[in-house]
N, CA, C and O atoms as a GROMACS GRO file, in nm:
protein
  548
    1UNK      N    1  -6.165  -0.275  -8.119
    1UNK     CA    2  -6.192  -0.363  -8.231
    1UNK      C    3  -6.273  -0.300  -8.327
    1UNK      O    4  -6.368  -0.232  -8.287
    2UNK      N    5  -6.247  -0.314  -8.464
    2UNK     CA    6  -6.322  -0.257  -8.567
    2UNK      C    7  -6.394  -0.366  -8.656
    2UNK      O    8  -6.333  -0.460  -8.707
    3UNK      N    9  -6.514  -0.347  -8.669
    3UNK     CA   10  -6.591  -0.450  -8.754
    3UNK      C   11  -6.670  -0.368  -8.860
    3UNK      O   12  -6.712  -0.255  -8.837
    4UNK      N   13  -6.689  -0.437  -8.986
    4UNK     CA   14  -6.758  -0.378  -9.077
    4UNK      C   15  -6.900  -0.431  -9.108
    4UNK      O   16  -6.911  -0.553  -9.122
    5UNK      N   17  -7.002  -0.360  -9.119
    5UNK     CA   18  -7.138  -0.422  -9.124
    5UNK      C   19  -7.244  -0.332  -9.199
    5UNK      O   20  -7.202  -0.226  -9.246
    6UNK      N   21  -7.352  -0.357  -9.212
    6UNK     CA   22  -7.463  -0.296  -9.292
    6UNK      C   23  -7.554  -0.216  -9.184
    6UNK      O   24  -7.576  -0.270  -9.076
    7UNK      N   25  -7.599  -0.109  -9.208
    7UNK     CA   26  -7.692  -0.045  -9.118
    7UNK      C   27  -7.820  -0.107  -9.158
    7UNK      O   28  -7.851  -0.123  -9.276
    8UNK      N   29  -7.899  -0.144  -9.051
    8UNK     CA   30  -8.029  -0.221  -9.076
    8UNK      C   31  -8.140  -0.130  -9.014
    8UNK      O   32  -8.255  -0.145  -9.056
    9UNK      N   33  -8.113  -0.034  -8.911
    9UNK     CA   34  -8.213   0.053  -8.870
    9UNK      C   35  -8.151   0.168  -8.802
    9UNK      O   36  -8.046   0.155  -8.738
   10UNK      N   37  -8.215   0.288  -8.813
   10UNK     CA   38  -8.183   0.408  -8.739
   10UNK      C   39  -8.283   0.436  -8.627
   10UNK      O   40  -8.400   0.397  -8.619
   11UNK      N   41  -8.214   0.510  -8.544
   11UNK     CA   42  -8.305   0.555  -8.428
   11UNK      C   43  -8.232   0.675  -8.360
   11UNK      O   44  -8.134   0.657  -8.286
   12UNK      N   45  -8.288   0.808  -8.391
   12UNK     CA   46  -8.218   0.934  -8.328
   12UNK      C   47  -8.091   0.928  -8.384
   12UNK      O   48  -8.070   0.904  -8.502
   13UNK      N   49  -7.990   0.954  -8.281
   13UNK     CA   50  -7.845   0.962  -8.321
   13UNK      C   51  -7.787   0.833  -8.337
   13UNK      O   52  -7.668   0.836  -8.370
   14UNK      N   53  -7.839   0.720  -8.322
   14UNK     CA   54  -7.794   0.576  -8.328
   14UNK      C   55  -7.825   0.509  -8.439
   14UNK      O   56  -7.927   0.543  -8.500
   15UNK      N   57  -7.745   0.403  -8.486
   15UNK     CA   58  -7.768   0.319  -8.586
   15UNK      C   59  -7.760   0.174  -8.545
   15UNK      O   60  -7.677   0.147  -8.458
   16UNK      N   61  -7.830   0.078  -8.594
   16UNK     CA   62  -7.810  -0.065  -8.567
   16UNK      C   63  -7.743  -0.123  -8.679
   16UNK      O   64  -7.794  -0.114  -8.790
   17UNK      N   65  -7.621  -0.187  -8.660
   17UNK     CA   66  -7.547  -0.240  -8.759
   17UNK      C   67  -7.527  -0.391  -8.760
   17UNK      O   68  -7.479  -0.451  -8.664
   18UNK      N   69  -7.563  -0.448  -8.869
   18UNK     CA   70  -7.535  -0.594  -8.855
   18UNK      C   71  -7.405  -0.641  -8.918
   18UNK      O   72  -7.374  -0.603  -9.031
   19UNK      N   73  -7.333  -0.716  -8.851
   19UNK     CA   74  -7.199  -0.752  -8.899
   19UNK      C   75  -7.160  -0.894  -8.854
   19UNK      O   76  -7.204  -0.944  -8.750
   20UNK      N   77  -7.077  -0.956  -8.937
   20UNK     CA   78  -7.031  -1.074  -8.911
   20UNK      C   79  -6.908  -1.092  -8.790
   20UNK      O   80  -6.799  -1.036  -8.800
   21UNK      N   81  -6.941  -1.166  -8.696
   21UNK     CA   82  -6.854  -1.169  -8.574
   21UNK      C   83  -6.699  -1.184  -8.639
   21UNK      O   84  -6.674  -1.272  -8.721
   22UNK      N   85  -6.609  -1.099  -8.598
   22UNK     CA   86  -6.476  -1.108  -8.627
   22UNK      C   87  -6.407  -1.221  -8.579
   22UNK      O   88  -6.450  -1.279  -8.479
   23UNK      N   89  -6.295  -1.262  -8.642
   23UNK     CA   90  -6.218  -1.371  -8.575
   23UNK      C   91  -6.157  -1.360  -8.432
   23UNK      O   92  -6.131  -1.457  -8.360
   24UNK      N   93  -6.138  -1.229  -8.401
   24UNK     CA   94  -6.075  -1.210  -8.285
   24UNK      C   95  -6.172  -1.229  -8.153
   24UNK      O   96  -6.131  -1.223  -8.037
   25UNK      N   97  -6.310  -1.252  -8.194
   25UNK     CA   98  -6.408  -1.290  -8.089
   25UNK      C   99  -6.383  -1.430  -8.039
   25UNK      O  100  -6.419  -1.468  -7.928
   26UNK      N  101  -6.313  -1.513  -8.133
   26UNK     CA  102  -6.295  -1.644  -8.070
   26UNK      C  103  -6.220  -1.660  -7.956
   26UNK      O  104  -6.234  -1.759  -7.885
   27UNK      N  105  -6.135  -1.564  -7.928
   27UNK     CA  106  -6.047  -1.562  -7.816
   27UNK      C  107  -6.101  -1.463  -7.696
   27UNK      O  108  -6.036  -1.445  -7.593
   28UNK      N  109  -6.205  -1.413  -7.719
   28UNK     CA  110  -6.280  -1.316  -7.622
   28UNK      C  111  -6.333  -1.412  -7.506
   28UNK      O  112  -6.381  -1.524  -7.522
   29UNK      N  113  -6.314  -1.342  -7.388
   29UNK     CA  114  -6.363  -1.424  -7.267
   29UNK      C  115  -6.519  -1.424  -7.269
   29UNK      O  116  -6.580  -1.504  -7.198
   30UNK      N  117  -6.573  -1.351  -7.337
   30UNK     CA  118  -6.729  -1.349  -7.350
   30UNK      C  119  -6.794  -1.431  -7.479
   30UNK      O  120  -6.914  -1.430  -7.506
   31UNK      N  121  -6.701  -1.496  -7.545
   31UNK     CA  122  -6.744  -1.561  -7.679
   31UNK      C  123  -6.843  -1.670  -7.650
   31UNK      O  124  -6.917  -1.706  -7.742
   32UNK      N  125  -6.852  -1.730  -7.522
   32UNK     CA  126  -6.956  -1.841  -7.510
   32UNK      C  127  -7.090  -1.764  -7.484
   32UNK      O  128  -7.194  -1.822  -7.514
   33UNK      N  129  -7.095  -1.653  -7.436
   33UNK     CA  130  -7.220  -1.585  -7.416
   33UNK      C  131  -7.276  -1.548  -7.551
   33UNK      O  132  -7.395  -1.572  -7.572
   34UNK      N  133  -7.211  -1.498  -7.631
   34UNK     CA  134  -7.251  -1.424  -7.755
   34UNK      C  135  -7.219  -1.512  -7.881
   34UNK      O  136  -7.189  -1.459  -7.988
   35UNK      N  137  -7.226  -1.645  -7.866
   35UNK     CA  138  -7.185  -1.722  -7.959
   35UNK      C  139  -7.278  -1.740  -8.094
   35UNK      O  140  -7.352  -1.834  -8.121
   36UNK      N  141  -7.254  -1.625  -8.166
   36UNK     CA  142  -7.357  -1.610  -8.296
   36UNK      C  143  -7.255  -1.583  -8.406
   36UNK      O  144  -7.141  -1.541  -8.387
   37UNK      N  145  -7.310  -1.613  -8.519
   37UNK     CA  146  -7.234  -1.584  -8.642
   37UNK      C  147  -7.249  -1.436  -8.678
   37UNK      O  148  -7.154  -1.366  -8.714
   38UNK      N  149  -7.380  -1.392  -8.664
   38UNK     CA  150  -7.378  -1.229  -8.678
   38UNK      C  151  -7.420  -1.171  -8.557
   38UNK      O  152  -7.494  -1.224  -8.475
   39UNK      N  153  -7.368  -1.053  -8.550
   39UNK     CA  154  -7.400  -0.960  -8.441
   39UNK      C  155  -7.476  -0.843  -8.475
   39UNK      O  156  -7.468  -0.800  -8.590
   40UNK      N  157  -7.557  -0.779  -8.379
   40UNK     CA  158  -7.610  -0.655  -8.405
   40UNK      C  159  -7.551  -0.572  -8.296
   40UNK      O  160  -7.550  -0.605  -8.177
   41UNK      N  161  -7.490  -0.442  -8.355
   41UNK     CA  162  -7.424  -0.352  -8.264
   41UNK      C  163  -7.518  -0.215  -8.290
   41UNK      O  164  -7.551  -0.173  -8.401
   42UNK      N  165  -7.547  -0.162  -8.172
   42UNK     CA  166  -7.603  -0.047  -8.156
   42UNK      C  167  -7.494   0.061  -8.145
   42UNK      O  168  -7.425   0.056  -8.043
   43UNK      N  169  -7.470   0.156  -8.231
   43UNK     CA  170  -7.361   0.251  -8.235
   43UNK      C  171  -7.402   0.386  -8.261
   43UNK      O  172  -7.500   0.416  -8.329
   44UNK      N  173  -7.312   0.481  -8.194
   44UNK     CA  174  -7.354   0.633  -8.212
   44UNK      C  175  -7.316   0.656  -8.352
   44UNK      O  176  -7.218   0.600  -8.400
   45UNK      N  177  -7.396   0.744  -8.425
   45UNK     CA  178  -7.386   0.761  -8.549
   45UNK      C  179  -7.330   0.902  -8.579
   45UNK      O  180  -7.399   1.000  -8.605
   46UNK      N  181  -7.188   0.897  -8.572
   46UNK     CA  182  -7.114   1.025  -8.594
   46UNK      C  183  -7.115   1.072  -8.742
   46UNK      O  184  -7.099   1.193  -8.763
   47UNK      N  185  -7.133   0.982  -8.856
   47UNK     CA  186  -7.111   1.027  -8.985
   47UNK      C  187  -7.234   1.033  -9.055
   47UNK      O  188  -7.229   1.052  -9.177
   48UNK      N  189  -7.341   1.020  -8.999
   48UNK     CA  190  -7.483   1.042  -9.077
   48UNK      C  191  -7.523   0.920  -9.164
   48UNK      O  192  -7.596   0.933  -9.262
   49UNK      N  193  -7.471   0.800  -9.123
   49UNK     CA  194  -7.500   0.682  -9.204
   49UNK      C  195  -7.664   0.666  -9.211
   49UNK      O  196  -7.728   0.711  -9.116
   50UNK      N  197  -7.731   0.606  -9.315
   50UNK     CA  198  -7.857   0.579  -9.338
   50UNK      C  199  -7.867   0.422  -9.340
   50UNK      O  200  -7.770   0.346  -9.340
   51UNK      N  201  -7.998   0.387  -9.341
   51UNK     CA  202  -8.031   0.238  -9.359
   51UNK      C  203  -7.982   0.180  -9.496
   51UNK      O  204  -8.022   0.233  -9.600
   52UNK      N  205  -7.917   0.098  -9.498
   52UNK     CA  206  -7.853   0.001  -9.618
   52UNK      C  207  -7.712   0.048  -9.640
   52UNK      O  208  -7.645  -0.012  -9.724
   53UNK      N  209  -7.658   0.156  -9.568
   53UNK     CA  210  -7.520   0.187  -9.587
   53UNK      C  211  -7.442   0.077  -9.523
   53UNK      O  212  -7.489   0.001  -9.439
   54UNK      N  213  -7.310   0.074  -9.571
   54UNK     CA  214  -7.207  -0.002  -9.502
   54UNK      C  215  -7.115   0.075  -9.444
   54UNK      O  216  -7.059   0.168  -9.502
   55UNK      N  217  -7.092   0.037  -9.310
   55UNK     CA  218  -7.008   0.121  -9.223
   55UNK      C  219  -6.894   0.035  -9.144
   55UNK      O  220  -6.900  -0.087  -9.131
   56UNK      N  221  -6.800   0.109  -9.099
   56UNK     CA  222  -6.697   0.062  -9.004
   56UNK      C  223  -6.732   0.128  -8.880
   56UNK      O  224  -6.746   0.248  -8.858
   57UNK      N  225  -6.747  -0.006  -8.777
   57UNK     CA  226  -6.782   0.055  -8.643
   57UNK      C  227  -6.661   0.017  -8.540
   57UNK      O  228  -6.608  -0.094  -8.540
   58UNK      N  229  -6.627   0.116  -8.460
   58UNK     CA  230  -6.524   0.098  -8.364
   58UNK      C  231  -6.590   0.062  -8.229
   58UNK      O  232  -6.665   0.142  -8.173
   59UNK      N  233  -6.561  -0.060  -8.178
   59UNK     CA  234  -6.623  -0.096  -8.032
   59UNK      C  235  -6.498  -0.098  -7.943
   59UNK      O  236  -6.398  -0.165  -7.970
   60UNK      N  237  -6.512  -0.022  -7.836
   60UNK     CA  238  -6.423  -0.007  -7.729
   60UNK      C  239  -6.426  -0.133  -7.644
   60UNK      O  240  -6.531  -0.196  -7.655
   61UNK      N  241  -6.336  -0.185  -7.564
   61UNK     CA  242  -6.356  -0.280  -7.455
   61UNK      C  243  -6.415  -0.230  -7.350
   61UNK      O  244  -6.376  -0.126  -7.299
   62UNK      N  245  -6.518  -0.299  -7.302
   62UNK     CA  246  -6.589  -0.261  -7.190
   62UNK      C  247  -6.599  -0.378  -7.073
   62UNK      O  248  -6.662  -0.484  -7.065
   63UNK      N  249  -6.507  -0.307  -6.985
   63UNK     CA  250  -6.473  -0.396  -6.864
   63UNK      C  251  -6.597  -0.440  -6.768
   63UNK      O  252  -6.602  -0.545  -6.704
   64UNK      N  253  -6.683  -0.351  -6.771
   64UNK     CA  254  -6.808  -0.355  -6.688
   64UNK      C  255  -6.910  -0.458  -6.758
   64UNK      O  256  -6.995  -0.509  -6.685
   65UNK      N  257  -6.909  -0.484  -6.868
   65UNK     CA  258  -6.996  -0.592  -6.954
   65UNK      C  259  -7.006  -0.722  -6.878
   65UNK      O  260  -7.118  -0.768  -6.855
   66UNK      N  261  -6.900  -0.784  -6.838
   66UNK     CA  262  -6.897  -0.911  -6.783
   66UNK      C  263  -6.965  -0.899  -6.636
   66UNK      O  264  -7.024  -0.997  -6.591
   67UNK      N  265  -6.957  -0.788  -6.568
   67UNK     CA  266  -7.027  -0.786  -6.445
   67UNK      C  267  -7.174  -0.780  -6.464
   67UNK      O  268  -7.251  -0.836  -6.386
   68UNK      N  269  -7.220  -0.705  -6.579
   68UNK     CA  270  -7.365  -0.682  -6.598
   68UNK      C  271  -7.407  -0.811  -6.642
   68UNK      O  272  -7.515  -0.853  -6.601
   69UNK      N  273  -7.332  -0.888  -6.728
   69UNK     CA  274  -7.383  -1.025  -6.768
   69UNK      C  275  -7.389  -1.114  -6.642
   69UNK      O  276  -7.482  -1.194  -6.636
   70UNK      N  277  -7.304  -1.108  -6.545
   70UNK     CA  278  -7.314  -1.181  -6.420
   70UNK      C  279  -7.460  -1.158  -6.336
   70UNK      O  280  -7.536  -1.241  -6.286
   71UNK      N  281  -7.465  -1.022  -6.342
   71UNK     CA  282  -7.582  -0.975  -6.270
   71UNK      C  283  -7.706  -1.018  -6.335
   71UNK      O  284  -7.804  -1.056  -6.270
   72UNK      N  285  -7.703  -1.012  -6.463
   72UNK     CA  286  -7.816  -1.038  -6.550
   72UNK      C  287  -7.855  -1.201  -6.536
   72UNK      O  288  -7.974  -1.233  -6.535
   73UNK      N  289  -7.774  -1.279  -6.528
   73UNK     CA  290  -7.796  -1.416  -6.528
   73UNK      C  291  -7.792  -1.473  -6.385
   73UNK      O  292  -7.881  -1.548  -6.345
   74UNK      N  293  -7.707  -1.444  -6.323
   74UNK     CA  294  -7.684  -1.517  -6.180
   74UNK      C  295  -7.792  -1.472  -6.076
   74UNK      O  296  -7.851  -1.548  -6.000
   75UNK      N  297  -7.810  -1.323  -6.085
   75UNK     CA  298  -7.930  -1.285  -5.974
   75UNK      C  299  -8.053  -1.369  -5.980
   75UNK      O  300  -8.085  -1.436  -5.882
   76UNK      N  301  -8.122  -1.369  -6.085
   76UNK     CA  302  -8.227  -1.451  -6.092
   76UNK      C  303  -8.242  -1.604  -6.047
   76UNK      O  304  -8.345  -1.655  -6.002
   77UNK      N  305  -8.103  -1.677  -6.069
   77UNK     CA  306  -8.095  -1.803  -6.016
   77UNK      C  307  -8.070  -1.787  -5.855
   77UNK      O  308  -8.134  -1.863  -5.783
   78UNK      N  309  -8.005  -1.717  -5.809
   78UNK     CA  310  -8.000  -1.677  -5.670
   78UNK      C  311  -8.143  -1.652  -5.593
   78UNK      O  312  -8.169  -1.704  -5.485
   79UNK      N  313  -8.232  -1.565  -5.664
   79UNK     CA  314  -8.339  -1.548  -5.603
   79UNK      C  315  -8.435  -1.664  -5.609
   79UNK      O  316  -8.527  -1.678  -5.529
   80UNK      N  317  -8.408  -1.753  -5.714
   80UNK     CA  318  -8.491  -1.893  -5.729
   80UNK      C  319  -8.453  -1.972  -5.606
   80UNK      O  320  -8.542  -2.017  -5.534
   81UNK      N  321  -8.311  -1.993  -5.575
   81UNK     CA  322  -8.282  -2.079  -5.463
   81UNK      C  323  -8.317  -2.026  -5.344
   81UNK      O  324  -8.361  -2.103  -5.259
   82UNK      N  325  -8.305  -1.897  -5.316
   82UNK     CA  326  -8.339  -1.831  -5.189
   82UNK      C  327  -8.503  -1.850  -5.160
   82UNK      O  328  -8.550  -1.878  -5.049
   83UNK      N  329  -8.581  -1.831  -5.281
   83UNK     CA  330  -8.724  -1.848  -5.273
   83UNK      C  331  -8.771  -1.998  -5.231
   83UNK      O  332  -8.861  -2.023  -5.150
   84UNK      N  333  -8.697  -2.087  -5.296
   84UNK     CA  334  -8.719  -2.237  -5.261
   84UNK      C  335  -8.658  -2.270  -5.118
   84UNK      O  336  -8.717  -2.353  -5.047
   85UNK      N  337  -8.542  -2.209  -5.073
   85UNK     CA  338  -8.521  -2.213  -4.936
   85UNK      C  339  -8.638  -2.172  -4.828
   85UNK      O  340  -8.680  -2.237  -4.732
   86UNK      N  341  -8.675  -2.052  -4.870
   86UNK     CA  342  -8.780  -1.988  -4.780
   86UNK      C  343  -8.914  -2.076  -4.790
   86UNK      O  344  -8.991  -2.081  -4.694
   87UNK      N  345  -8.937  -2.138  -4.894
   87UNK     CA  346  -9.058  -2.215  -4.910
   87UNK      C  347  -9.040  -2.350  -4.824
   87UNK      O  348  -9.137  -2.396  -4.764
   88UNK      N  349  -8.916  -2.411  -4.818
   88UNK     CA  350  -8.915  -2.512  -4.739
   88UNK      C  351  -8.931  -2.488  -4.581
   88UNK      O  352  -8.971  -2.574  -4.502
   89UNK      N  353  -8.895  -2.361  -4.551
   89UNK     CA  354  -8.901  -2.321  -4.408
   89UNK      C  355  -9.059  -2.302  -4.380
   89UNK      O  356  -9.113  -2.358  -4.285
   90UNK      N  357  -9.127  -2.221  -4.466
   90UNK     CA  358  -9.263  -2.201  -4.456
   90UNK      C  359  -9.316  -2.147  -4.578
   90UNK      O  360  -9.263  -2.047  -4.627
   91UNK      N  361  -9.422  -2.206  -4.639
   91UNK     CA  362  -9.447  -2.181  -4.778
   91UNK      C  363  -9.472  -2.027  -4.805
   91UNK      O  364  -9.435  -1.973  -4.910
   92UNK      N  365  -9.531  -1.966  -4.712
   92UNK     CA  366  -9.566  -1.816  -4.732
   92UNK      C  367  -9.455  -1.732  -4.749
   92UNK      O  368  -9.459  -1.626  -4.813
   93UNK      N  369  -9.342  -1.784  -4.685
   93UNK     CA  370  -9.216  -1.702  -4.684
   93UNK      C  371  -9.171  -1.695  -4.822
   93UNK      O  372  -9.105  -1.596  -4.855
   94UNK      N  373  -9.195  -1.782  -4.902
   94UNK     CA  374  -9.152  -1.773  -5.063
   94UNK      C  375  -9.191  -1.640  -5.122
   94UNK      O  376  -9.131  -1.589  -5.217
   95UNK      N  377  -9.312  -1.579  -5.051
   95UNK     CA  378  -9.367  -1.458  -5.134
   95UNK      C  379  -9.258  -1.342  -5.092
   95UNK      O  380  -9.272  -1.232  -5.145
   96UNK      N  381  -9.151  -1.360  -5.000
   96UNK     CA  382  -9.048  -1.253  -4.985
   96UNK      C  383  -8.966  -1.255  -5.105
   96UNK      O  384  -8.879  -1.169  -5.104
   97UNK      N  385  -8.969  -1.328  -5.206
   97UNK     CA  386  -8.900  -1.332  -5.318
   97UNK      C  387  -8.947  -1.223  -5.427
   97UNK      O  388  -8.874  -1.176  -5.514
   98UNK      N  389  -9.075  -1.194  -5.408
   98UNK     CA  390  -9.137  -1.090  -5.493
   98UNK      C  391  -9.071  -0.944  -5.493
   98UNK      O  392  -9.046  -0.884  -5.598
   99UNK      N  393  -9.042  -0.888  -5.356
   99UNK     CA  394  -8.972  -0.763  -5.364
   99UNK      C  395  -8.825  -0.765  -5.402
   99UNK      O  396  -8.763  -0.661  -5.427
  100UNK      N  397  -8.768  -0.893  -5.405
  100UNK     CA  398  -8.628  -0.901  -5.454
  100UNK      C  399  -8.648  -0.899  -5.621
  100UNK      O  400  -8.575  -0.827  -5.689
  101UNK      N  401  -8.734  -0.969  -5.670
  101UNK     CA  402  -8.766  -0.951  -5.815
  101UNK      C  403  -8.790  -0.812  -5.866
  101UNK      O  404  -8.736  -0.763  -5.965
  102UNK      N  405  -8.866  -0.762  -5.796
  102UNK     CA  406  -8.888  -0.591  -5.810
  102UNK      C  407  -8.780  -0.523  -5.819
  102UNK      O  408  -8.759  -0.438  -5.906
  103UNK      N  409  -8.703  -0.556  -5.728
  103UNK     CA  410  -8.569  -0.477  -5.713
  103UNK      C  411  -8.459  -0.502  -5.819
  103UNK      O  412  -8.378  -0.421  -5.865
  104UNK      N  413  -8.477  -0.642  -5.847
  104UNK     CA  414  -8.385  -0.684  -5.980
  104UNK      C  415  -8.427  -0.603  -6.090
  104UNK      O  416  -8.347  -0.524  -6.142
  105UNK      N  417  -8.542  -0.614  -6.130
  105UNK     CA  418  -8.605  -0.546  -6.239
  105UNK      C  419  -8.567  -0.382  -6.258
  105UNK      O  420  -8.535  -0.326  -6.362
  106UNK      N  421  -8.582  -0.327  -6.130
  106UNK     CA  422  -8.566  -0.183  -6.121
  106UNK      C  423  -8.403  -0.146  -6.150
  106UNK      O  424  -8.359  -0.047  -6.208
  107UNK      N  425  -8.341  -0.238  -6.100
  107UNK     CA  426  -8.182  -0.220  -6.110
  107UNK      C  427  -8.142  -0.241  -6.268
  107UNK      O  428  -8.062  -0.171  -6.330
  108UNK      N  429  -8.207  -0.340  -6.313
  108UNK     CA  430  -8.188  -0.366  -6.484
  108UNK      C  431  -8.220  -0.231  -6.557
  108UNK      O  432  -8.146  -0.177  -6.639
  109UNK      N  433  -8.341  -0.186  -6.516
  109UNK     CA  434  -8.394  -0.063  -6.587
  109UNK      C  435  -8.276   0.043  -6.569
  109UNK      O  436  -8.236   0.105  -6.667
  110UNK      N  437  -8.225   0.064  -6.449
  110UNK     CA  438  -8.112   0.171  -6.424
  110UNK      C  439  -7.994   0.154  -6.501
  110UNK      O  440  -7.931   0.248  -6.551
  111UNK      N  441  -7.963   0.032  -6.508
  111UNK     CA  442  -7.839  -0.001  -6.587
  111UNK      C  443  -7.861   0.004  -6.728
  111UNK      O  444  -7.762   0.020  -6.799
  112UNK      N  445  -7.990  -0.007  -6.787
  112UNK     CA  446  -8.014   0.015  -6.926
  112UNK      C  447  -8.011   0.156  -6.951
  112UNK      O  448  -7.972   0.199  -7.060
  113UNK      N  449  -8.049   0.234  -6.856
  113UNK     CA  450  -8.059   0.386  -6.889
  113UNK      C  451  -7.917   0.463  -6.861
  113UNK      O  452  -7.892   0.570  -6.918
  114UNK      N  453  -7.833   0.405  -6.775
  114UNK     CA  454  -7.696   0.469  -6.742
  114UNK      C  455  -7.573   0.405  -6.810
  114UNK      O  456  -7.465   0.461  -6.830
  115UNK      N  457  -7.602   0.299  -6.837
  115UNK     CA  458  -7.484   0.229  -6.915
  115UNK      C  459  -7.462   0.290  -7.049
  115UNK      O  460  -7.543   0.279  -7.140
  116UNK      N  461  -7.347   0.355  -7.058
  116UNK     CA  462  -7.330   0.416  -7.204
  116UNK      C  463  -7.282   0.328  -7.312
  116UNK      O  464  -7.204   0.234  -7.293
  117UNK      N  465  -7.337   0.366  -7.437
  117UNK     CA  466  -7.313   0.280  -7.567
  117UNK      C  467  -7.163   0.326  -7.592
  117UNK      O  468  -7.134   0.445  -7.578
  118UNK      N  469  -7.088   0.251  -7.621
  118UNK     CA  470  -6.931   0.283  -7.642
  118UNK      C  471  -6.899   0.275  -7.792
  118UNK      O  472  -6.796   0.326  -7.836
  119UNK      N  473  -6.992   0.207  -7.875
  119UNK     CA  474  -6.967   0.184  -8.024
  119UNK      C  475  -6.991   0.306  -8.087
  119UNK      O  476  -7.085   0.381  -8.060
  120UNK      N  477  -6.886   0.330  -8.191
  120UNK     CA  478  -6.918   0.445  -8.271
  120UNK      C  479  -6.919   0.407  -8.422
  120UNK      O  480  -6.859   0.305  -8.456
  121UNK      N  481  -6.975   0.475  -8.504
  121UNK     CA  482  -6.957   0.456  -8.661
  121UNK      C  483  -6.848   0.549  -8.690
  121UNK      O  484  -6.860   0.665  -8.651
  122UNK      N  485  -6.736   0.511  -8.757
  122UNK     CA  486  -6.617   0.593  -8.765
  122UNK      C  487  -6.604   0.617  -8.922
  122UNK      O  488  -6.553   0.720  -8.965
  123UNK      N  489  -6.648   0.527  -9.000
  123UNK     CA  490  -6.631   0.558  -9.152
  123UNK      C  491  -6.729   0.482  -9.242
  123UNK      O  492  -6.784   0.379  -9.202
  124UNK      N  493  -6.751   0.534  -9.364
  124UNK     CA  494  -6.808   0.455  -9.453
  124UNK      C  495  -6.726   0.335  -9.500
  124UNK      O  496  -6.603   0.339  -9.496
  125UNK      N  497  -6.795   0.227  -9.545
  125UNK     CA  498  -6.723   0.109  -9.588
  125UNK      C  499  -6.766   0.042  -9.707
  125UNK      O  500  -6.887   0.048  -9.731
  126UNK      N  501  -6.696  -0.017  -9.783
  126UNK     CA  502  -6.753  -0.084  -9.899
  126UNK      C  503  -6.786  -0.246  -9.863
  126UNK      O  504  -6.721  -0.314  -9.785
  127UNK      N  505  -6.881  -0.280  -9.926
  127UNK     CA  506  -6.941  -0.423  -9.876
  127UNK      C  507  -6.830  -0.528  -9.901
  127UNK      O  508  -6.762  -0.523 -10.004
  128UNK      N  509  -6.812  -0.625  -9.804
  128UNK     CA  510  -6.723  -0.727  -9.840
  128UNK      C  511  -6.752  -0.799  -9.970
  128UNK      O  512  -6.865  -0.788 -10.018
  129UNK      N  513  -6.664  -0.870 -10.027
  129UNK     CA  514  -6.669  -0.968 -10.150
  129UNK      C  515  -6.771  -1.085 -10.104
  129UNK      O  516  -6.844  -1.132 -10.192
  130UNK      N  517  -6.780  -1.130  -9.984
  130UNK     CA  518  -6.859  -1.233  -9.945
  130UNK      C  519  -6.967  -1.198  -9.855
  130UNK      O  520  -6.981  -1.263  -9.751
  131UNK      N  521  -7.044  -1.104  -9.883
  131UNK     CA  522  -7.133  -1.034  -9.807
  131UNK      C  523  -7.294  -1.090  -9.832
  131UNK      O  524  -7.397  -1.032  -9.796
  132UNK      N  525  -7.284  -1.201  -9.895
  132UNK     CA  526  -7.418  -1.256  -9.924
  132UNK      C  527  -7.504  -1.290  -9.818
  132UNK      O  528  -7.625  -1.294  -9.835
  133UNK      N  529  -7.450  -1.318  -9.706
  133UNK     CA  530  -7.512  -1.361  -9.582
  133UNK      C  531  -7.575  -1.224  -9.504
  133UNK      O  532  -7.672  -1.224  -9.428
  134UNK      N  533  -7.505  -1.124  -9.538
  134UNK     CA  534  -7.527  -1.006  -9.464
  134UNK      C  535  -7.640  -0.903  -9.529
  134UNK      O  536  -7.707  -0.822  -9.466
  135UNK      N  537  -7.643  -0.926  -9.658
  135UNK     CA  538  -7.735  -0.817  -9.749
  135UNK      C  539  -7.874  -0.825  -9.676
  135UNK      O  540  -7.925  -0.930  -9.639
  136UNK      N  541  -7.928  -0.696  -9.660
  136UNK     CA  542  -8.053  -0.679  -9.604
  136UNK      C  543  -8.162  -0.765  -9.658
  136UNK      O  544  -8.155  -0.782  -9.780
  137UNK      N  545  -8.248  -0.816  -9.605
  137UNK     CA  546  -8.361  -0.886  -9.668
  137UNK      C  547  -8.485  -0.807  -9.664
  137UNK      O  548  -8.588  -0.853  -9.713
   0.00000   0.00000   0.00000
């Protein structure tokens, strides 16, 4: 999927692009999770775009993103229910959830470091005619 947006920030070889969510997102399985009008995309900067430039970003489909979302949201709920169950057995057993929370945090850090960014800036672009909402403030 290709979207056009404005570069709002640079960091090393990456840029953060603010873009309006495309119409095709309405049919996406993950649209309920990211139901926003504007999206911020972190993309690899192949063309040397700078802050304020309008660019076209190519985002590849990421099949693993749904699994990451499930882990991100469902694991803390499971830990909460498990700690409540352990609390009902014996209150001090609920402290057993602390190592689970630490493991959850460590796995999130590993995912953050190892999950590659698949978006790339592919071309400079002209600002759309109705870009009043996207112009940097």
